[in-house]
C-alpha positions as YAML, in Angstrom:
chain: A
units: angstrom
residues:
- id: 1
  name: MET
  ca: [-32.65, -21.45, -47.16]
- id: 2
  name: GLU
  ca: [-34.57, -20.88, -43.90]
- id: 3
  name: PRO
  ca: [-34.61, -17.35, -42.42]
- id: 4
  name: ILE
  ca: [-32.66, -16.75, -39.25]
- id: 5
  name: ALA
  ca: [-34.94, -16.90, -36.23]
- id: 6
  name: PRO
  ca: [-33.13, -15.54, -33.13]
- id: 7
  name: ARG
  ca: [-34.20, -17.45, -30.02]
- id: 8
  name: ASN
  ca: [-32.58, -15.43, -27.24]
- id: 9
  name: LEU
  ca: [-33.50, -11.89, -26.22]
- id: 10
  name: THR
  ca: [-30.07, -10.45, -26.97]
- id: 11
  name: ALA
  ca: [-30.17, -11.70, -30.55]
- id: 12
  name: GLN
  ca: [-33.72, -10.39, -30.98]
- id: 13
  name: LEU
  ca: [-32.67, -6.94, -29.72]
- id: 14
  name: ALA
  ca: [-29.79, -6.80, -32.22]
- id: 15
  name: TYR
  ca: [-32.09, -7.59, -35.17]
- id: 16
  name: ARG
  ca: [-32.93, -4.59, -37.36]
- id: 17
  name: ALA
  ca: [-36.09, -5.06, -39.33]
- id: 18
  name: ARG
  ca: [-36.11, -4.05, -42.99]
- id: 19
  name: GLY
  ca: [-37.16, -0.40, -43.32]
- id: 20
  name: ASN
  ca: [-36.23, 0.58, -39.75]
- id: 21
  name: PRO
  ca: [-33.67, 3.38, -39.55]
- id: 22
  name: PRO
  ca: [-30.37, 2.79, -37.68]
- id: 23
  name: GLY
  ca: [-31.66, 4.83, -34.73]
- id: 24
  name: THR
  ca: [-34.05, 2.01, -33.81]
- id: 25
  name: THR
  ca: [-31.32, -0.32, -32.63]
- id: 26
  name: PRO
  ca: [-30.11, -0.43, -29.02]
- id: 27
  name: ALA
  ca: [-26.54, 0.33, -30.12]
- id: 28
  name: SER
  ca: [-27.65, 3.76, -31.35]
- id: 29
  name: SER
  ca: [-30.00, 4.71, -28.49]
- id: 30
  name: VAL
  ca: [-30.01, 8.22, -27.07]
- id: 31
  name: GLY
  ca: [-29.39, 7.24, -23.49]
- id: 32
  name: ASN
  ca: [-29.00, 4.33, -21.13]
- id: 33
  name: PHE
  ca: [-31.11, 5.25, -18.16]
- id: 34
  name: TYR
  ca: [-31.14, 1.70, -16.78]
- id: 35
  name: PRO
  ca: [-28.25, -0.72, -17.43]
- id: 36
  name: GLY
  ca: [-29.33, -3.29, -19.96]
- id: 37
  name: LEU
  ca: [-32.54, -1.44, -20.88]
- id: 38
  name: GLU
  ca: [-32.05, 0.96, -23.72]
- id: 39
  name: LEU
  ca: [-34.77, 3.52, -24.18]
- id: 40
  name: ASP
  ca: [-35.28, 7.24, -24.19]
- id: 41
  name: LEU
  ca: [-37.52, 8.34, -21.33]
- id: 42
  name: ARG
  ca: [-37.77, 12.02, -22.17]
- id: 43
  name: ASN
  ca: [-41.32, 11.78, -23.53]
- id: 44
  name: LEU
  ca: [-42.42, 9.83, -20.47]
- id: 45
  name: TRP
  ca: [-41.14, 12.54, -18.10]
- id: 46
  name: ARG
  ca: [-42.76, 15.33, -20.15]
- id: 47
  name: ARG
  ca: [-46.20, 14.06, -19.16]
- id: 48
  name: VAL
  ca: [-45.46, 12.42, -15.80]
- id: 49
  name: PHE
  ca: [-48.07, 14.69, -14.14]
- id: 50
  name: ALA
  ca: [-51.69, 14.65, -15.28]
- id: 51
  name: GLY
  ca: [-52.78, 17.96, -16.77]
- id: 52
  name: ILE
  ca: [-49.42, 19.49, -17.68]
- id: 53
  name: GLU
  ca: [-46.62, 19.07, -20.17]
- id: 54
  name: LEU
  ca: [-43.07, 19.88, -19.04]
- id: 55
  name: HIS
  ca: [-39.91, 20.53, -21.02]
- id: 56
  name: GLU
  ca: [-37.79, 17.53, -19.96]
- id: 57
  name: ALA
  ca: [-34.49, 19.40, -19.86]
- id: 58
  name: VAL
  ca: [-35.33, 22.63, -18.08]
- id: 59
  name: ALA
  ca: [-38.51, 21.80, -16.10]
- id: 60
  name: LEU
  ca: [-40.51, 24.52, -17.84]
- id: 61
  name: VAL
  ca: [-44.28, 24.11, -18.07]
- id: 62
  name: LEU
  ca: [-44.94, 24.17, -21.85]
- id: 63
  name: ALA
  ca: [-48.68, 23.51, -21.87]
- id: 64
  name: VAL
  ca: [-51.65, 22.45, -19.73]
- id: 65
  name: ASP
  ca: [-54.75, 20.48, -20.59]
- id: 66
  name: ASP
  ca: [-57.82, 22.51, -21.49]
- id: 67
  name: ASP
  ca: [-59.82, 21.01, -18.69]
- id: 68
  name: ALA
  ca: [-57.17, 21.62, -16.00]
- id: 69
  name: PRO
  ca: [-58.20, 23.69, -12.96]
- id: 70
  name: PRO
  ca: [-57.32, 27.44, -12.91]
- id: 71
  name: GLU
  ca: [-54.31, 27.01, -10.57]
- id: 72
  name: VAL
  ca: [-52.83, 24.52, -13.03]
- id: 73
  name: GLN
  ca: [-53.68, 26.72, -16.06]
- id: 74
  name: ALA
  ca: [-51.64, 29.48, -14.44]
- id: 75
  name: LEU
  ca: [-48.48, 27.31, -14.54]
- id: 76
  name: VAL
  ca: [-47.71, 27.81, -18.27]
- id: 77
  name: GLY
  ca: [-44.24, 29.38, -18.51]
- id: 78
  name: GLU
  ca: [-43.32, 28.59, -14.90]
- id: 79
  name: ILE
  ca: [-40.47, 26.35, -13.75]
- id: 80
  name: LEU
  ca: [-40.94, 23.21, -11.63]
- id: 81
  name: LEU
  ca: [-38.71, 23.58, -8.52]
- id: 82
  name: THR
  ca: [-39.58, 20.66, -6.21]
- id: 83
  name: VAL
  ca: [-41.68, 17.46, -6.34]
- id: 84
  name: ASP
  ca: [-42.90, 15.94, -3.11]
- id: 85
  name: GLY
  ca: [-40.21, 17.81, -1.18]
- id: 86
  name: HIS
  ca: [-37.36, 16.76, -3.53]
- id: 87
  name: PRO
  ca: [-35.58, 19.45, -5.57]
- id: 88
  name: VAL
  ca: [-35.59, 19.17, -9.35]
- id: 89
  name: TRP
  ca: [-34.19, 22.70, -9.98]
- id: 90
  name: ILE
  ca: [-31.00, 23.68, -8.13]
- id: 91
  name: GLU
  ca: [-28.38, 26.35, -7.99]
- id: 92
  name: VAL
  ca: [-25.16, 25.25, -9.66]
- id: 93
  name: THR
  ca: [-21.90, 26.46, -8.02]
- id: 94
  name: GLY
  ca: [-18.27, 26.13, -9.00]
- id: 95
  name: PRO
  ca: [-15.31, 28.01, -10.39]
- id: 96
  name: ARG
  ca: [-15.66, 29.86, -13.69]
- id: 97
  name: GLU
  ca: [-12.03, 29.17, -14.54]
- id: 98
  name: PRO
  ca: [-9.52, 26.54, -13.40]
- id: 99
  name: GLY
  ca: [-8.34, 27.32, -9.88]
- id: 100
  name: GLY
  ca: [-10.92, 30.12, -9.49]
- id: 101
  name: ALA
  ca: [-13.13, 30.71, -6.51]
- id: 102
  name: SER
  ca: [-16.45, 28.85, -6.29]
- id: 103
  name: GLU
  ca: [-19.39, 31.04, -7.19]
- id: 104
  name: SER
  ca: [-22.97, 30.77, -8.38]
- id: 105
  name: LEU
  ca: [-23.19, 29.62, -12.02]
- id: 106
  name: GLY
  ca: [-26.98, 29.95, -12.20]
- id: 107
  name: ASN
  ca: [-29.79, 27.40, -11.81]
- id: 108
  name: TRP
  ca: [-30.43, 24.17, -13.69]
- id: 109
  name: SER
  ca: [-32.74, 21.18, -13.72]
- id: 110
  name: LEU
  ca: [-31.57, 17.84, -12.32]
- id: 111
  name: GLU
  ca: [-31.66, 14.71, -14.48]
- id: 112
  name: TRP
  ca: [-35.25, 13.46, -14.05]
- id: 113
  name: SER
  ca: [-34.71, 9.69, -14.04]
- id: 114
  name: ASN
  ca: [-32.95, 10.19, -10.71]
- id: 115
  name: ALA
  ca: [-34.77, 13.27, -9.43]
- id: 116
  name: LEU
  ca: [-38.27, 11.80, -9.96]
- id: 117
  name: ALA
  ca: [-37.49, 8.18, -9.04]
- id: 118
  name: ASP
  ca: [-39.19, 8.55, -5.66]
- id: 119
  name: ILE
  ca: [-42.59, 9.37, -7.16]
- id: 120
  name: VAL
  ca: [-42.91, 6.56, -9.72]
- id: 121
  name: HIS
  ca: [-44.56, 4.32, -7.12]
- id: 122
  name: LYS
  ca: [-47.08, 7.06, -6.31]
- id: 123
  name: ALA
  ca: [-49.01, 6.60, -9.60]
- id: 124
  name: GLY
  ca: [-52.58, 7.79, -9.23]
- id: 125
  name: GLN
  ca: [-51.74, 9.83, -6.13]
- id: 126
  name: GLU
  ca: [-51.31, 13.56, -5.84]
- id: 127
  name: VAL
  ca: [-47.93, 15.02, -4.86]
- id: 128
  name: ARG
  ca: [-47.11, 18.59, -3.87]
- id: 129
  name: CYS
  ca: [-45.14, 20.41, -6.55]
- id: 130
  name: THR
  ca: [-43.53, 23.82, -6.13]
- id: 131
  name: PHE
  ca: [-43.29, 26.11, -9.17]
- id: 132
  name: THR
  ca: [-41.99, 29.60, -9.76]
- id: 133
  name: LYS
  ca: [-44.64, 32.32, -9.81]
- id: 134
  name: GLY
  ca: [-43.28, 35.16, -11.82]
- id: 135
  name: ASP
  ca: [-39.72, 36.24, -11.13]
- id: 136
  name: ASP
  ca: [-39.75, 36.48, -7.35]
- id: 137
  name: ASP
  ca: [-42.37, 34.16, -5.89]
- id: 138
  name: GLN
  ca: [-43.29, 30.48, -5.65]
- id: 139
  name: GLN
  ca: [-46.55, 28.52, -5.68]
- id: 140
  name: ASP
  ca: [-47.51, 25.04, -4.53]
- id: 141
  name: VAL
  ca: [-49.87, 22.94, -6.63]
- id: 142
  name: SER
  ca: [-50.95, 19.31, -6.12]
- id: 143
  name: LEU
  ca: [-50.61, 17.23, -9.25]
- id: 144
  name: ARG
  ca: [-51.57, 13.59, -9.89]
- id: 145
  name: VAL
  ca: [-48.74, 11.27, -10.91]
- id: 146
  name: ARG
  ca: [-49.58, 9.29, -14.04]
- id: 147
  name: GLN
  ca: [-49.29, 5.51, -14.21]
- id: 148
  name: ILE
  ca: [-45.87, 4.83, -15.72]
- id: 149
  name: PHE
  ca: [-45.58, 1.05, -15.56]
- id: 150
  name: GLU
  ca: [-48.42, -1.42, -15.87]
- id: 151
  name: PRO
  ca: [-48.99, -3.35, -12.65]
- id: 152
  name: GLY
  ca: [-48.60, -7.11, -12.59]
- id: 153
  name: PRO
  ca: [-46.35, -9.39, -14.61]
- id: 154
  name: ARG
  ca: [-44.12, -7.78, -17.18]
- id: 155
  name: ALA
  ca: [-46.00, -7.36, -20.44]
- id: 156
  name: GLY
  ca: [-44.90, -9.52, -23.37]
- id: 157
  name: ARG
  ca: [-42.72, -11.79, -21.25]
- id: 158
  name: THR
  ca: [-43.15, -15.55, -21.34]
- id: 159
  name: PRO
  ca: [-41.77, -17.42, -18.34]
- id: 160
  name: ALA
  ca: [-38.66, -19.49, -19.08]
- id: 161
  name: PRO
  ca: [-39.39, -23.21, -19.41]
- id: 162
  name: ARG
  ca: [-38.68, -25.26, -16.32]
- id: 163
  name: CYS
  ca: [-35.83, -27.70, -16.58]
- id: 164
  name: SER
  ca: [-36.78, -31.33, -16.03]
- id: 165
  name: ALA
  ca: [-35.02, -34.62, -16.37]
- id: 166
  name: ALA
  ca: [-36.66, -35.12, -19.79]
- id: 167
  name: ASN
  ca: [-35.25, -31.93, -21.30]
- id: 168
  name: SER
  ca: [-32.00, -31.42, -19.37]
- id: 169
  name: PRO
  ca: [-28.68, -31.91, -21.14]
- id: 170
  name: SER
  ca: [-27.01, -35.25, -20.65]
- id: 171
  name: PRO
  ca: [-23.88, -35.21, -18.48]
- id: 172
  name: VAL
  ca: [-20.52, -35.11, -20.25]
- id: 173
  name: SER
  ca: [-18.62, -38.34, -19.89]
...
């Protein structure tokens, strides 16, 4: 008996290779950041800026590269507030109980696939980032945006065959 060889992309995506855990299939993915494209972008956002590593949920600078300049080295433990003028850390307001008055509920990081969408096309360029500096101050640092997507045609994609008279289906009679 011949093995099944899926020919369309949907069938290929549903295939689970022997030895792969269930978490490797699209049906069990962590998030759906783009409709129809199932992948977890958290590791991408952690290193979106050259020289630093951010915690993807709370915008905290976890580490910096050893060769980073002193102003970047000083960012460890600080929180990213804005990128290129766009907030990534905001004050959350609302009622603490149903029907209650709106009040400050503290600060939190925005979801990065949306908050950082405007800088993806700036790969290789520097953008101004504002970070906390201690408890009561802020500091601006220019950071280079890493290349996220390879330029040019989509990698691994073969163009669909062109339809011609020789390979088109015959009309139904």
